[in-house]
N, C-alpha and C positions, 0 to 999 in steps of 0.2 A: 661471855658474850655470844660465842659461836653456838653454845648449847641453846641459847634463847632463839637464835635464828633457826635452828633445827625445828623447834616447836612451831614457829610461824610458818615456815615452808611446809611442814607436815600438815598443818591445818588447811593451808591452801590446796595442797595435793589431795587431801581428803574430800574437799568440796568439788574439785575437778573430777575425781573418781566417781563421786555420787552422781554428778550431772551426766557423766558418760554412761553409767550402767542403768540409769533411769530413762535414758533416751532410746534411740533405735538400736537396742543391744539385746541379743539373744541371751538366754539364761546361762548357757554354757560359757560364753565369753565373759559374762558378768562374774561368774565364779572364778575364772582364770585371772581376770583383772584384780579382783579382791584378794585372791591368794598371793599373787606376785607383789601387789602394792603393800600388803600387810608385812611380808617378809622384808621388803626394802625399808619400810617405816620403822619396824622394830630393830633392824640391824643398825639404824642410824643412832639409836640410843643404847649402844652396846654395854655401857657401864651399868645399865639397869637390867637389860634383857639377857645378858650372857651368863651372869652368876646363877648358881643353883637356887631354886626358890622352894619347890615342893618335891619331896622324895627324890632329891638329886636332879630334878628336871629344871631347866631354866625356862623363862618366859618364851624364848625363841623356840626351844624344843617342844614345849606344850602347844605352841601355835602350829608347828609343823605337824604334830600328831593330830591336832584338831582338823587341820586342812585335809590331811590324808584320809581320816575317818569320814569327814563330811563328804569328800569326793566319792568315796566308795558307796555311800548311801544315796548321793544326789544324782550321779551319772547312771545312765541305763546299763544294766548288767551285761547286755549284749555287746557293749563296747569292749569289756574286759574279756569276752569270749572270742574276740577276733583271732583267727589263726595267725595273722601277721604279727601278733605279739608273742608267739610261741618262743622265739629265741630269748626274749627278755625273761620269760617265766623259767626257762632252763637255767639261766644265770641265777635267778632268785632261789631256785631249788638247790643249786650248788652252794650258795651262801648259807642256806638253811642247814643243809647236811653237814657242812664244815663246822658251823657253829654248834650244832647239836652234838656231834661226836667229840668236839673239843670242849664241850660244856661252857662255851662263851655266850651264855644266854643274853646278858645285857647288851653286849656288842652286836649280837645277831639282831636283836630287836631294833637297836639304833640304826643299823645299816638298812634293814628291810623297811623301816618307816620312811627313811629318806627315799628309797626306790619306789615306795608306794606313793609318796608325794609326787615323784616324777610321773608315775603311771596315771594318776588322776588328772594332773595338769596336761599331760600329752593327750589324754582322752578328751578333755574339755576343749583344747585347741582344735583337735581333729573334728569334733562335732560342730564347733563354731565355723570352721572352714566349709564344712558340708552345708550348713544352714545359710550362712551369709557370704561365703567366699573368702579367700585369703586376704584380698585387698582391704575389705572392710574390717576384717578381724585385726589385721596388723595396724591399721590406722587408729583404731580405738585402743589397742594394746599399748600404744606409745605413752598414754597418760600415766602408766605405772612408773615410768622413768623420770617423770618431772622432778620428784624430790631428790633422788641421788645426783642427777645431772645438775640441778640448780645448786645444790650444796657444794658440788665440786667447783663450779664456776665461782661461787662465793669464797671458797677456800683459796682459790687462786687470787682473787681480788683482795682478800684480807690477809694473805700470807699465812694461812693455816696449813702447815705442812707436817709431814711425818718423815723423819730421817730413817732410811731403810737399808742403806748400804755403807760399807766401810770407806768407799771412795768419796763420801760427802754428799752424794746425790740424795734427793728427797722426793717424796710422793705426795701428790695432791689428791686426797681421797675423800674430801668433803666431811671430815670428822668421823668417818667410818673406822672400824677396828683394824682391818688388815687389807693390804693392797691386793692380795690374791683373790679374795672374795669380791672386792669392789671392782677389780678389773673385769670380772665376769659380768657384772652389771652393765658396764659400759660396752663390753663386747656384745651383749644381748641387745642393747640399745642400737648399736651400729647394725647388727643383723636384722632386727625388726624394721629399722628405717630403710635398709637396703631392699627389703622385700615388699615395701609399699609400692603401689603403682605410681607411675609418673603423673604429676599434677594432683595426686591424692592428698598430699601435704604441702602447705605453703613453704617456700624456701627449703625444699627437700635437699637439694644439692649442698646448700650452705650448711644446713644442720648436719649432714653426713660428714662434711669436711671438718667442721668444728668438733664433732664427736671423735673423729680419728685423732685429732690433736689432743683432745682430752684424755684419750687412752694412752698416748705417749707420755703425758704428764703424770699418769698413774705410776709410771716408772716400773712396770712389771714386764720384762722382756718377752716372756713366753706368750703373754696375751697379745703383744704386738705382732708376733708371728702368726697368731690365729686369724687376725683380721686382714692380713695382707691379700689373700685370695679374694676375700669379700670386697675389699676396696678396689682391687684391680678389675673385677667383673663389673662393679658399679660404674666406674668411670668409663670403662670400655663400652658398656652398653649405653651409657648416656650419650656418648659421641655417635655410636652406631645408629641410634634412633633418629638422629637429626640429619642423616646423610641419605642422598639418593644412591641407588644401586651402583651407578657408574663412579661415584666418589668413594665408595667404601674401601676398596683395595689400597689406594695410595694414602688416604687419610688415616685409616686404621693402622697402617704400617708405622706412620709417624707417631700415632698415639701410643702404640705398643713400645716403640723406642723411648718415648717420653716416660712411660710408666717404669720401664727398666732403669732409666736414668734416675728417677725419683727413688726407686728402691735402693739403688747403689748409694745415692746421696744419704739416705736415711741410715743405711748400714754403716757408712763411713762416719756419720755423726755419732752413732751409738757403738762405734767399733770396740771401745773398751768394755762395754757391757756385754757384747757378743763375742769377744775374743776367745773365751773359754769353749764356745761351741765348736770353733774350728780346731782347737786343741783336742777336744773329745773325738771329733770326726776322724782325726788322723791317728787316734789311739783307742779304738773301740774295744780292744782287748782288756782295757783297764776295768771295764764293768764286771768282767768275770775273774778278775785278779783277786786273790785272797787279801782281805783288808790288812793283815799283818805285814804284807810286803809293800804297802804304799809308802812312798817317800813323803816328806813334809810338803813338798811342792805339789805332788799329785793329790794330796788330801785337800788342797785348796781349789782344785778345778771345779768350776761351776758352783761356787759358794759351798764346797764340800759335798755336793750332791752325788758325784761319782763314788766317792768314798762311802757315802751312806748306802747307795745302791748295792755296792759290793758286800756290805755287812748283811743286808737283807738276803741277797742271793746266796751267800755263803752259808748263812744260818739254815736255809731250807735244804740246800743240796747236801748238807752234812747231817741231816736228820734221818729218821727211820722212813721206811717205804710208805707207811700210811700217811705220815705228815707230808711227804713229797707229793702224794697224790691229791690230798684234800687240804693241805696247808695247816696253819696253826689256829685258824678261826678268825672271825670278824673282830677288828680292833685289838688283835692279839699283840700288836707292836707296843701297846701301852705297857709300861713297866719293864719292857725289855730294851727298847731303844729310846733315846732322849728325844729324837725328832721323828715325825712321820716320814714316809719314804720319798716324798717329793717326786713320785713317778707312779702313775696309776698302774701300769703294767707290772712293775716290780712289786708294788703293794699287793696286787691281786695274786701274784705268784707266791708271795710269802704267806698271805692269809688264806688262800684257797687252793694252793698247790698247782700242779700241772693241769688238773681238770678245770679248776677255776680260771686259770689263765687262758686255756684253750676255749672255754665257753665264752669268755669276754672277747677274745680275738674273733671268734665266729660271729658274735653279736656285732662287732665293728664292721666286719665284711658284709653282713646282712644289712646293716644300716646304710652302708655305702651303696649297696644295690638298690635299697629302698629310695634313697634320695635321687639316684640317677634314673629311676623309673617313674618319675612324675610326668603328668600330662602337659603341664605348662612348660614351654621351651625356655623361657627366661629362668624359671625356677630350676630347671634341669641343669643350668650352668652354675647357679649360685649355690644350691644346696649341697651337691657333692664336694665342691671346693671348700665350703664352709665347714663341712664335717671333717675333711682332711686336715684343715687348719686346727680344728678342735682336737682331733686325735693326736696331732703333732704336739699340741700344747700339753697333752697328758704325758708326754715323754719327760718333761722337766718339772711338772707340778701335778696337783691332784684336784682339778676342778670338780670331778664327780664326788669328791669327799664333802664339798660344800653344797648347800641347797642352791646357792646362786649359780653354780655350774650345772646342776641338774635342771634348773629353770631354762637355761639356754638349750640344753639337750632335749628337754621336753618340747620346747617350741619348735625345734628343728624336726624332731620325729613327728610331732603332731601335724605340722603343715605338710610333711612328706606323705603321711598316711591319708590326709585329706585330699591330696592331689594325685594319688596313685592312679595309674592308667587303668581304664575299665577292664574288667574280666567278668566271667559269669558269677564268681563268688562276690565280687565287688557290687555288681548290679543287684544281686539278691539282698545283700546287706543294705544297699542304698534304699531299696524298697521298704525294708524293715525300719530303717532310720527315719524315713519320711513319716511313718506311722507314729514313731516315738516323739517326733518334734512338731506335730500338728498344732500343739497348744502354744508354740512360740510366736 
């Protein structure tokens, strides 16, 4: 029955997407909408789109390759030549070198295709923001989320759940395959909704609040941590916009206290799910402890994540110098470990060595600078905190391993680039961009 509902909702979402991109929509935004919608649509039918189909590639993989290739030909080449993208290219080069030296060719292609998908999507969002502004861009981008959000609501109404934890808790993920990837879809929905201008969307505050509760029902604790700063800024700004200057100090103090109270209440409600976080915080040395010295109790901390991280770190630090520098190569954990690292930083350390980890950390710092350097004051509050929440999420899971996580990251970087404060280089490129987009 639920599979039939997926088809119906999918067809409705297709009609909505078609009407959106054929309206007042620039071609770059149309490309981004189609790319994101297609991913969400195919992921809903995971029993068909996930298994290998041609030459070891699934329908999902083939669609990602097609989107990445199409974006490279469709978007202006000058976008990819932006100097602001240099830190990303340095990371891509590190991945390529590690894969080439370790002869991990399939893994290298797989990882670089995912990052290429990120690159073309970020470029499309960037161009759309420059052409139509971020408010119009994000208002139209919301149509991509109609299908997954509707399916999750239907799964709640019909009791379509997925048991995910030993404590008996369950996830409402709308019939999608895994709560990790689905949680990033809802996080992206919350993020895009939070970036829309006031009055741009009807019932914006109600939708945002409902979306937060939907994320909680996904039952993926790291994703909840990601949206906390986004939600705090959203509600804080909502109250601030309605106040006179003389009212701001006392009222905002009360609002801040209320937000803290809500955070504490949520933490208390989910205390069993977050208990291991406190245990880890008071025993950080466990991460660097040799796995053979872990007790049975320590192996269970954070659903065995800490024990898993220790295995990855121990494997690299006890390898030869070359492997320590460049790692074992992309996707090299397969066939060595039963589970992926569940930590982006640990995974990058194992696969790309000290050089790869440092290049990724520098990229994170650069991205933080980029988000804080936007011209819009409201975005200057939301974007850096959203990025911090996302980077924190990467400490306990690997959203950048999934296309859904890269979609969120691409939206964040795209809008940051599109709203970067003016400089001589920026103005020069803006002039070039105006010539490139005269046909829109």
